[in-house]
All heavy atoms as an XYZ file, in Angstrom:
654
protein
N      67.897    -62.141    -15.060
C      66.876    -61.739    -14.122
C      65.543    -61.739    -15.097
O      65.532    -60.955    -16.090
C      67.036    -60.440    -13.403
C      65.921    -59.877    -12.610
S      66.116    -58.908    -11.193
C      67.760    -59.271    -10.598
N      64.616    -62.403    -14.669
C      63.373    -62.274    -15.503
C      62.393    -61.339    -14.795
O      62.421    -61.154    -13.519
C      62.598    -63.575    -15.445
N      61.711    -60.471    -15.538
C      60.736    -59.516    -15.100
C      59.403    -59.579    -15.781
O      59.335    -59.903    -16.800
C      61.294    -57.999    -15.303
C      62.521    -57.814    -14.388
C      62.802    -56.297    -14.245
O      61.779    -55.591    -14.264
O      63.912    -55.920    -14.087
N      58.319    -59.337    -14.980
C      57.112    -59.428    -15.403
C      56.283    -58.103    -14.911
O      56.499    -57.724    -13.825
C      56.215    -60.584    -14.780
C      54.728    -60.590    -15.306
C      56.843    -61.770    -15.234
N      55.646    -57.413    -15.844
C      54.842    -56.124    -15.460
C      53.444    -56.465    -15.657
O      52.959    -57.037    -16.610
C      55.326    -55.042    -16.271
C      54.638    -53.751    -15.849
C      55.239    -52.494    -16.394
O      56.505    -52.410    -16.607
O      54.463    -51.489    -16.610
N      52.694    -56.058    -14.646
C      51.214    -56.268    -14.659
C      50.470    -54.954    -14.512
O      50.979    -54.150    -13.769
C      50.820    -57.046    -13.507
C      51.501    -58.423    -13.128
C      51.155    -58.908    -11.815
C      51.153    -59.427    -14.197
N      49.453    -54.750    -15.394
C      48.695    -53.509    -15.051
C      47.544    -53.931    -14.310
O      46.834    -54.839    -14.566
C      48.124    -53.047    -16.556
C      47.337    -51.820    -16.561
C      48.250    -50.461    -16.348
O      49.384    -50.613    -16.713
O      47.705    -49.645    -15.917
N      47.157    -53.128    -13.307
C      46.071    -53.450    -12.361
C      45.060    -52.406    -12.380
O      45.356    -51.269    -12.662
C      46.654    -53.632    -10.874
O      47.242    -52.382    -10.470
C      47.626    -54.609    -10.710
N      43.913    -52.889    -12.151
C      42.764    -51.914    -12.004
C      41.932    -52.220    -10.775
O      40.868    -52.682    -10.810
C      41.836    -51.815    -13.198
N      42.671    -52.212     -9.607
C      42.059    -52.594     -8.319
C      41.297    -51.486     -7.747
O      40.871    -50.519     -8.464
N      41.105    -51.488     -6.478
C      40.323    -50.452     -5.766
C      40.679    -48.964     -5.989
O      39.987    -48.130     -6.082
C      40.443    -50.705     -4.303
C      40.933    -52.225     -4.290
C      41.751    -52.472     -5.523
N      42.068    -48.811     -6.402
C      42.442    -47.380     -6.615
C      42.165    -47.048     -8.103
O      42.506    -45.901     -8.440
N      41.628    -47.882     -8.898
C      41.467    -47.446    -10.235
C      42.623    -47.839    -11.188
O      43.652    -48.393    -10.644
N      42.495    -47.395    -12.464
C      43.552    -47.795    -13.392
C      44.866    -46.919    -13.173
O      44.713    -45.920    -12.389
C      42.899    -47.286    -14.769
C      41.849    -46.464    -14.386
C      41.385    -46.779    -13.052
N      45.919    -47.207    -13.685
C      47.083    -46.562    -13.526
C      48.173    -47.212    -12.577
O      49.304    -46.804    -12.423
N      47.700    -48.199    -11.883
C      48.582    -48.918    -10.926
C      49.331    -49.978    -11.776
O      48.652    -50.679    -12.485
C      47.833    -49.527     -9.799
C      47.344    -48.521     -8.918
C      46.433    -49.320     -7.815
N      46.057    -48.162     -6.866
C      45.704    -48.406     -5.655
N      45.823    -49.489     -5.062
N      45.265    -47.384     -4.943
N      50.638    -50.064    -11.492
C      51.339    -51.154    -12.240
C      52.013    -51.945    -11.107
O      52.441    -51.390    -10.022
C      52.269    -50.689    -13.231
O      53.136    -49.785    -12.604
C      51.574    -49.937    -14.370
N      52.347    -53.114    -11.459
C      53.199    -54.031    -10.574
C      54.165    -54.685    -11.399
O      53.869    -55.175    -12.503
C      52.332    -54.998     -9.762
N      55.436    -54.952    -10.835
C      56.341    -55.867    -11.565
C      56.971    -56.804    -10.623
O      57.062    -56.540     -9.367
C      57.215    -55.154    -12.445
C      58.377    -54.299    -11.724
O      58.740    -54.742    -10.579
O      58.789    -53.315    -12.217
N      57.308    -57.813    -11.104
C      57.909    -59.002    -10.317
C      59.271    -59.329    -10.928
O      59.270    -59.646    -12.238
C      56.961    -60.173    -10.220
C      57.440    -61.495     -9.560
C      57.706    -61.233     -8.093
C      56.521    -62.612     -9.811
N      60.296    -59.425    -10.233
C      61.647    -59.835    -10.817
C      62.131    -60.985    -10.007
O      62.165    -60.887     -8.831
C      62.641    -58.532    -10.652
N      62.718    -61.908    -10.729
C      63.251    -63.155    -10.063
C      64.649    -63.200    -10.584
O      64.813    -63.354    -11.814
C      62.467    -64.352    -10.221
N      65.609    -63.287     -9.774
C      66.974    -63.491    -10.130
C      67.230    -64.852    -10.690
O      66.370    -65.829    -10.569
C      67.834    -63.255     -8.957
C      67.031    -63.482     -7.823
C      65.646    -63.247     -8.385
N      68.314    -65.075    -11.551
C      68.555    -66.398    -12.181
C      68.865    -67.485    -11.099
O      68.565    -68.671    -11.358
C      69.619    -66.423    -13.116
O      70.814    -65.788    -12.576
N      69.336    -67.142     -9.936
C      69.645    -68.147     -8.866
C      68.650    -67.629     -7.732
O      69.185    -66.938     -6.779
C      71.050    -68.176     -8.429
N      67.395    -67.942     -7.795
C      66.514    -67.306     -6.943
C      66.525    -67.691     -5.444
O      66.552    -68.871     -5.121
C      65.113    -67.747     -7.529
C      65.250    -68.949     -8.232
C      66.712    -68.923     -8.748
N      66.706    -66.678     -4.599
C      66.533    -66.749     -3.232
C      65.362    -65.964     -2.717
O      64.851    -66.171     -1.631
C      67.730    -66.352     -2.450
O      68.076    -65.032     -2.755
C      68.885    -67.264     -2.684
N      64.946    -64.971     -3.574
C      63.953    -64.138     -3.276
C      63.246    -63.537     -4.497
O      64.007    -63.293     -5.494
C      64.310    -63.005     -2.367
N      61.981    -63.216     -4.454
C      61.388    -62.429     -5.565
C      61.283    -60.996     -5.217
O      61.010    -60.643     -4.033
C      60.014    -62.975     -5.907
N      61.546    -60.049     -6.108
C      61.624    -58.677     -5.895
C      60.182    -58.094     -6.420
O      59.941    -58.328     -7.558
C      62.652    -57.970     -6.506
C      62.699    -56.293     -6.124
C      63.852    -55.727     -6.799
N      63.661    -55.657     -8.199
C      64.578    -55.872     -8.956
N      65.784    -56.301     -8.699
N      64.229    -55.766    -10.335
N      59.456    -57.439     -5.571
C      58.065    -56.936     -6.129
C      57.989    -55.485     -5.935
O      58.482    -55.007     -4.816
C      56.853    -57.616     -5.184
C      55.607    -57.099     -5.692
C      57.009    -59.211     -5.251
N      57.522    -54.814     -6.981
C      57.348    -53.338     -6.922
C      55.957    -53.016     -7.361
O      55.544    -53.491     -8.427
C      58.401    -52.629     -7.798
C      59.848    -52.882     -7.346
C      60.806    -52.191     -8.303
N      60.654    -52.780     -9.640
C      61.693    -52.842    -10.333
N      62.840    -52.512    -10.046
N      61.471    -53.235    -11.583
N      55.245    -52.216     -6.625
C      53.955    -51.828     -7.031
C      53.984    -50.324     -7.104
O      54.265    -49.606     -6.161
C      52.852    -52.278     -6.029
C      51.495    -51.791     -6.094
C      50.889    -52.414     -7.380
C      50.666    -52.006     -4.942
N      53.570    -49.824     -8.237
C      53.474    -48.351     -8.510
C      52.044    -47.815     -8.334
O      51.170    -48.557     -8.986
C      54.065    -48.038     -9.883
C      53.967    -46.519    -10.019
N      52.856    -45.957    -10.829
C      54.634    -45.475     -9.587
C      53.038    -44.642    -10.787
N      53.982    -44.411    -10.061
N      51.829    -46.915     -7.572
C      50.572    -46.174     -7.380
C      50.673    -44.805     -7.763
O      51.548    -43.952     -7.222
C      50.181    -46.401     -5.959
C      48.741    -45.927     -5.636
O      48.208    -45.255     -6.526
O      48.275    -46.357     -4.606
N      49.834    -44.152     -8.575
C      49.888    -42.763     -9.094
C      49.539    -41.786     -7.958
O      49.714    -40.571     -8.019
C      49.083    -42.675    -10.323
C      48.100    -43.795    -10.073
C      48.859    -44.871     -9.448
N      48.784    -42.396     -6.972
C      48.374    -41.381     -5.793
C      49.467    -41.308     -4.730
O      49.727    -42.305     -4.014
C      47.083    -42.088     -5.259
S      46.529    -41.110     -3.870
N      50.130    -40.244     -4.799
C      51.171    -39.984     -3.821
C      50.756    -39.768     -2.345
O      51.373    -40.101     -1.499
C      52.049    -38.818     -4.213
C      53.271    -38.694     -3.346
C      54.127    -37.411     -3.755
N      55.018    -37.933     -4.848
C      56.019    -37.197     -5.364
N      56.193    -35.906     -4.925
N      56.670    -37.632     -6.278
N      49.621    -39.289     -2.160
C      48.973    -38.850     -0.886
C      48.710    -40.084      0.009
O      49.116    -40.032      1.305
C      47.717    -38.069     -1.114
N      48.089    -41.105     -0.389
C      47.723    -42.264      0.415
C      48.912    -43.165      0.592
O      49.348    -43.790     -0.332
C      46.526    -42.880     -0.267
N      49.465    -43.187      1.826
C      50.615    -44.040      2.028
C      50.151    -45.394      2.706
O      49.246    -45.254      3.608
C      51.594    -43.283      3.060
C      52.044    -41.947      2.600
C      53.079    -41.908      1.455
N      54.350    -42.401      2.030
C      55.484    -42.457      1.240
N      55.349    -42.034      0.012
N      56.571    -42.766      1.840
N      50.622    -46.470      2.440
C      50.239    -47.639      3.111
C      50.773    -47.631      4.586
O      51.775    -46.902      4.881
C      51.027    -48.752      2.354
C      51.940    -48.151      1.443
C      51.615    -46.673      1.421
N      49.957    -48.175      5.421
C      50.272    -48.052      6.911
C      49.901    -49.349      7.571
O      48.934    -50.120      7.017
C      49.625    -46.921      7.508
C      48.118    -46.974      7.491
C      47.554    -45.576      7.974
N      46.131    -45.531      7.696
C      45.117    -46.016      8.615
N      45.628    -46.619      9.688
N      43.984    -45.945      8.202
N      50.559    -49.622      8.711
C      50.148    -50.859      9.480
C      49.017    -50.416     10.330
O      49.114    -49.346     11.070
C      51.165    -51.289     10.275
C      52.403    -51.876      9.517
C      53.694    -52.024     10.336
N      54.615    -52.680      9.493
C      55.597    -52.071      8.947
N      55.745    -50.740      8.795
N      56.481    -52.712      8.212
N      47.831    -51.140     10.298
C      46.659    -50.740     11.089
C      46.445    -51.350     12.416
O      45.659    -50.809     13.228
C      45.367    -51.020     10.260
O      45.343    -52.443     10.058
C      45.361    -50.314      8.885
N      47.158    -52.505     12.750
C      47.060    -53.161     13.983
C      45.817    -54.065     13.863
O      45.488    -54.660     14.965
N      45.039    -54.194     12.884
C      43.944    -55.076     12.744
C      44.552    -56.573     12.768
O      45.409    -56.949     11.945
C      43.144    -54.916     11.333
C      42.117    -55.869     11.232
C      42.579    -53.522     11.485
N      43.894    -57.410     13.641
C      44.317    -58.826     13.585
C      43.851    -59.445     12.392
O      42.675    -59.345     11.970
C      43.567    -59.598     14.938
C      44.270    -59.217     16.215
C      43.871    -59.821     17.356
N      42.860    -60.876     16.996
C      41.712    -61.206     17.709
N      41.441    -60.403     18.828
N      40.827    -62.222     17.348
N      44.634    -60.373     11.834
C      44.283    -61.154     10.674
C      43.109    -62.031     10.862
O      42.320    -62.281      9.832
C      45.493    -62.137     10.176
C      46.618    -61.200      9.671
C      47.741    -62.159      9.243
C      46.246    -60.298      8.511
N      42.803    -62.500     12.093
C      41.734    -63.270     12.380
C      40.435    -62.530     12.926
O      39.533    -63.335     13.493
C      42.036    -64.422     13.323
C      42.472    -64.016     14.650
O      42.670    -62.729     14.829
O      42.692    -64.755     15.500
N      40.321    -61.366     12.864
C      39.276    -60.448     13.288
C      38.180    -60.646     12.395
O      38.216    -60.062     11.195
C      39.666    -58.978     13.467
C      38.577    -58.195     14.102
O      37.482    -58.676     14.072
O      38.851    -56.980     14.546
N      37.087    -61.312     12.705
C      35.854    -61.469     11.809
C      35.094    -60.324     11.447
O      34.292    -60.243     10.625
C      35.085    -62.631     12.549
C      35.352    -62.507     14.002
C      36.849    -61.997     14.048
N      35.317    -59.327     12.338
C      34.500    -58.001     12.073
C      35.256    -56.910     11.403
O      34.655    -55.862     11.016
C      34.022    -57.497     13.446
C      33.246    -58.495     14.320
C      33.828    -59.238     15.304
C      31.916    -58.968     13.825
C      32.942    -60.206     15.992
C      31.191    -59.805     14.397
C      31.692    -60.451     15.549
O      31.028    -61.448     16.160
N      36.459    -57.134     11.141
C      37.279    -56.142     10.418
C      36.943    -56.151      8.927
O      36.858    -57.171      8.262
C      38.810    -56.412     10.564
N      36.676    -54.943      8.450
C      36.275    -54.767      7.048
C      37.463    -54.451      6.073
O      37.376    -54.721      4.873
C      35.246    -53.788      6.817
C      33.937    -54.088      7.519
C      32.826    -53.129      7.250
O      33.053    -52.182      6.493
O      31.871    -53.291      7.800
N      38.593    -54.056      6.738
C      39.751    -53.740      5.987
C      40.993    -53.768      6.847
O      40.926    -53.951      8.026
C      39.621    -52.425      5.196
O      39.499    -51.389      6.184
N      42.124    -53.471      6.325
C      43.309    -53.291      7.210
C      44.328    -54.499      7.256
O      45.227    -54.463      8.017
N      44.077    -55.568      6.486
C      44.822    -56.686      6.571
C      46.043    -56.754      5.661
O      46.943    -57.511      5.802
C      44.010    -57.933      6.516
C      42.965    -58.210      7.480
C      42.191    -59.468      7.164
N      41.188    -59.756      8.160
C      39.942    -59.272      8.161
N      39.555    -58.583      6.954
N      39.085    -59.522      8.984
N      45.958    -55.996      4.544
C      46.990    -56.131      3.483
C      48.325    -55.907      3.910
O      49.206    -56.729      3.566
N      48.734    -54.785      4.630
C      50.029    -54.591      5.060
C      50.532    -55.707      6.002
O      51.729    -56.028      6.040
C      50.389    -53.253      5.375
C      50.189    -52.183      4.303
S      50.707    -52.617      2.635
C      52.487    -52.753      2.801
N      49.650    -56.243      6.796
C      50.066    -57.176      7.773
C      50.489    -58.480      6.987
O      51.413    -59.211      7.413
C      48.821    -57.469      8.772
N      49.678    -58.790      5.940
C      50.042    -59.925      5.141
C      51.359    -59.718      4.442
O      52.233    -60.714      4.408
C      49.011    -60.247      4.085
C      47.641    -60.739      4.912
C      49.422    -61.314      3.147
C      46.414    -60.774      3.942
N      51.662    -58.530      3.965
C      52.935    -58.145      3.369
C      53.994    -58.376      4.362
O      55.065    -58.917      4.055
C      52.935    -56.806      2.775
C      54.328    -56.382      2.153
C      51.861    -56.798      1.499
N      53.806    -57.833      5.573
C      54.776    -57.930      6.697
C      55.079    -59.499      6.846
O      56.330    -59.832      7.152
C      54.214    -57.465      7.976
C      54.539    -55.959      8.155
O      55.476    -55.388      7.498
O      53.764    -55.335      8.967
N      54.202    -60.396      6.927
C      54.488    -61.819      7.088
C      55.277    -62.434      5.960
O      56.140    -63.244      6.217
C      53.183    -62.636      7.286
C      52.503    -62.273      8.580
S      51.116    -63.397      8.979
C      50.180    -63.566      7.466
N      54.842    -62.026      4.737
C      55.541    -62.650      3.558
C      56.887    -61.902      3.199
O      57.791    -62.606      2.671
C      54.670    -62.504      2.254
C      53.398    -63.312      2.492
C      52.510    -62.928      1.254
C      53.558    -64.780      2.616
N      57.019    -60.658      3.412
C      58.192    -59.835      3.012
C      58.568    -58.811      4.051
O      58.293    -57.658      3.896
C      57.885    -59.204      1.681
N      59.240    -59.279      5.126
C      59.572    -58.302      6.125
C      60.590    -57.285      5.533
O      61.404    -57.564      4.684
C      60.332    -59.129      7.173
C      60.507    -60.462      6.667
C      59.631    -60.570      5.431
N      60.339    -56.075      5.885
C      61.316    -55.037      5.324
C      60.761    -54.325      4.143
O      61.606    -53.636      3.397
N      59.448    -54.273      3.886
C      59.011    -53.509      2.816
C      59.173    -52.050      3.016
O      59.211    -51.648      4.050
C      57.553    -53.828      2.491
C      56.617    -53.608      3.678
C      56.202    -54.508      4.529
C      55.882    -52.357      3.933
N      55.417    -53.807      5.471
C      55.129    -52.530      5.153
C      55.855    -51.163      3.282
C      54.209    -51.706      5.652
C      55.010    -50.201      3.878
C      54.192    -50.403      5.025
N      59.249    -51.242      1.867
C      59.331    -49.858      2.077
C      58.548    -49.143      1.085
O      58.038    -49.736      0.068
C      60.725    -49.328      2.012
C      61.411    -49.637      0.631
O      60.942    -50.259     -0.136
O      62.438    -48.900      0.528
N      58.351    -47.792      1.216
C      57.614    -46.915      0.192
C      58.489    -45.813     -0.112
O      59.089    -45.179      0.783
C      56.291    -46.439      0.950
C      55.539    -45.536     -0.181
C      55.474    -47.474      1.416
N      58.540    -45.522     -1.438
C      59.369    -44.401     -1.932
C      58.622    -43.560     -2.824
O      57.736    -44.052     -3.598
C      60.680    -44.838     -2.561
O      61.478    -43.790     -2.752
C      60.430    -45.661     -3.795
N      58.772    -42.230     -2.754
C      58.074    -41.290     -3.627
C      58.726    -41.446     -5.069
O      59.923    -41.601     -5.189
C      58.015    -39.942     -3.101
N      57.901    -41.226     -6.052
C      58.296    -41.291     -7.388
C      57.949    -39.897     -8.054
O      57.006    -39.279     -7.517
C      57.899    -42.493     -8.225
O      56.483    -42.352     -8.411
C      58.181    -43.754     -7.553
N      58.444    -39.589     -9.206
C      57.955    -38.315     -9.766
C      56.416    -38.346    -10.237
O      55.826    -37.282    -10.339
C      58.806    -38.254    -11.165
C      59.969    -39.022    -10.788
C      59.537    -40.161     -9.879
N      55.921    -39.590    -10.368
C      54.427    -39.703    -10.724
C      53.702    -40.447     -9.648
O      52.696    -41.019    -10.018
C      54.363    -40.273    -12.075
C      54.877    -39.353    -13.108
C      55.024    -41.585    -12.311
N      54.075    -40.403     -8.346
C      53.240    -41.084     -7.392
C      54.102    -41.796     -6.350
O      54.940    -41.059     -5.760
N      53.979    -43.078     -6.037
C      54.781    -43.760     -5.098
C      54.932    -45.199     -5.600
O      54.258    -45.675     -6.418
C      54.145    -43.690     -3.729
C      52.842    -44.420     -3.639
C      52.251    -44.429     -2.227
C      50.890    -44.964     -2.211
N      49.893    -44.267     -2.633
N      55.979    -45.901     -4.895
C      56.267    -47.187     -5.212
C      56.358    -47.972     -3.874
O      57.277    -47.494     -3.032
C      57.438    -47.403     -5.981
C      57.798    -48.692     -6.608
C      59.009    -48.703     -7.472
O      60.015    -48.666     -7.020
N      58.852    -48.850     -8.784
N      55.755    -49.075     -3.784
C      55.937    -49.877     -2.522
C      56.760    -51.077     -3.022
O      56.501    -51.670     -4.018
C      54.641    -50.492     -1.984
C      54.708    -51.476     -0.880
C      53.628    -49.409     -1.742
N      58.039    -51.291     -2.330
C      58.899    -52.327     -2.743
C      59.035    -53.398     -1.653
O      59.053    -53.053     -0.469
C      60.216    -51.745     -3.030
C      60.171    -50.656     -4.081
C      61.394    -49.882     -4.308
N      61.838    -49.267     -3.095
C      62.858    -48.444     -3.019
N      63.517    -48.088     -4.120
N      63.219    -47.948     -1.841
N      59.246    -54.721     -2.055
C      59.640    -55.637     -1.081
C      60.248    -56.752     -1.771
O      60.309    -56.907     -3.047
C      58.334    -56.155     -0.294
S      57.184    -57.084     -1.375
N      60.861    -57.598     -0.902
C      61.595    -58.962     -1.373
C      60.828    -59.977     -0.753
O      60.752    -60.023      0.479
C      63.080    -58.883     -1.111
C      63.842    -57.949     -1.916
C      65.297    -58.001     -1.532
N      65.709    -59.321     -1.087
C      66.652    -60.079     -1.819
N      67.140    -59.567     -2.974
N      66.910    -61.212     -1.455
N      60.370    -60.967     -1.418
C      59.653    -62.232     -0.797
C      60.613    -63.313     -0.885
O      60.982    -63.756     -1.860
C      58.397    -62.577     -1.573
C      57.678    -63.726     -1.002
C      57.428    -61.313     -1.652
N      61.069    -63.801      0.357
C      61.948    -64.963      0.224
C      61.324    -66.189     -0.341
O      60.203    -66.466      0.015
C      62.248    -65.234      1.765
C      61.908    -63.937      2.423
C      60.913    -63.359      1.616
N      61.884    -66.896     -1.146
C      61.340    -68.085     -1.781
C      61.637    -69.334     -0.890
O      62.687    -69.432     -0.104
C      62.088    -68.424     -3.129
C      61.757    -67.220     -4.105
C      62.532    -67.490     -5.412
C      60.285    -66.941     -4.309
N      60.634    -70.305     -0.861
C      60.848    -71.522     -0.102
C      62.257    -72.169     -0.303
O      62.775    -72.267     -1.498
C      59.833    -72.453     -0.555
C      58.760    -71.442     -1.137
C      59.511    -70.472     -1.715
N      62.845    -72.725      0.744
C      64.059    -73.387      0.691
C      65.271    -72.509      0.662
O      66.473    -73.052      0.297
N      65.167    -71.173      0.708
C      66.289    -70.345      0.590
C      66.751    -69.766      2.045
O      66.158    -69.872      2.919
C      66.104    -68.994     -0.341
O      64.845    -68.265      0.171
């Protein structure tokens, strides 16, 4: 299994990390995103992806399309969002 870890400094600031793991016979990629802010939980907003007036709220809808079954778990130092992204042809 190959793993890659990324340090991100997105809208939430530094301290967020993401890793991607792909098994040797890949049918899906496993993605884990760590966020040190335990309080803010990702949620589905109901915003349509094609709404030209929406300023935010599309992120988890896109994750839902790419990786059905994502989940969030608390960690000792924040939270982790986890999902499996099926690979083409699997």
